[in-house]
N, C-alpha and C positions, 0 to 999 in steps of 0.2 A: 789226526785224521779228520776229514770233513764229514759233516752230517748233511744228508740230503733231505731231512724231514721237513724243512721249511720251504724247500724249492718246489716249484711246479713241475709236474711230470709231463713228459712229452705225450701227446695223444697216441693212442694205440688203436689197432683195428677193432678191438673189443669194445671201445668206447662209442664208436660210430656204427650206425646201421649200414650194412653192406648194400650199396645201391646196385640195382640191376644193370645200370649203364656201365658201371665199373666191371661187373662180372662179364658182360658181353665184350668189353674191351680186352680182357684177359683171355677169354675163350676164343676170340677172333685170332689172337696171336697163336694160341695153341693149335687151332684148326689149320692155320697157315703152315705150321711146322708139320702137322700130321699129313697135310696134302703134299708137302715136299717129300716126306718119307714114302707116301703112296706113289709118288711119281717114280721113285727108285724101284718100288715093287712092280709098277707098270712096265718099266724098262726090262726088268727081270722076266716078266711075263712075255714080252716081245722076243727076248733072247731065247726063252724056252720054246716059243712057237717056231722060231727060226732054226732051233737046234734039232728039231725032229719030233716025231711022235712020242718017243720015250721021255724026252726032257719035258715036253708039254704036259704029258700025263702026270709026271711027277709033280709039276707045279700045280696042276688042277687038284691032285690028291692032297697036297699040302693046304690049299685054300679051302678044301672041303672039311678039314678038321675043325673042331669047335673054335680053336684059337684063330684059325684062318677066317672063319665066318664072322667072328667078332671083329676082326680087323677090317673085313670088307664092309660090314655094317657101320663101323666107326668111320671109315673113310667116306662112305656115302653121306653120313650125317655131317662130317666135316665139310664136304663139298657143298651141301645144301645150306648149312649154316653160314659158311663163308660167302656164298652167293647172296643170300638174303641180307646179311649184315652189310655186304658191299653195296647193295641197292640202297639200303638205309643211309649209308655214307654218301652215296650220290645225291640223295635228297639234301643232306647236310651241306654238300658242296655248293648247292644253289641257294642255300640259306633257309631251307624249310625244316621244321621239326626240332628247333633248338629249345623251345620252351620245355620246362621240366616235365609237365604232364604228357606232352607230345613225345618227348624222348623216352619216357617210361613206357608209354603205350606202344611205341614202335619197337622198343626192346622186347617186350613180351610177344609182340606179333612175330618178330624174328624167331624167337624160341619156339613158339607154337608151330609156325609155318615150317621150320626146319624139321621138327619132329614128325609132323604130318607128311611132309614130302618124303622123308626117309621111310616111314611106314608104308606109304603108297608105293614107292619104288620097289620095296622088297615084297609087298603083297602081289605086285604085278610081275615080278621077276620069276 
């Protein structure tokens, strides 16, 4: 049997500080998936509207439940986050904002702006 005591171990996530830029990359992918699911719900909403008053009311009642409201708020956050992070990527596409401090600052700006836009949207809704 081999002993691993003298061999170096592979780096693990707990060894490194989790950078905000990596987090945003992961969340960007997650919000893309959430938006795809939201598109399916949007199509169901359109089908319910085309199906008549009873179908539409059933859909509205479902979306007024706590779980429905959480989903709607989540989809709106996903939209705003994906939008803001997409704009950030557009700046990167033209070669702006690649320095570490600029990337970190723009990452936090994306997070704050997404949350603020979501809160303002639901406050106005």
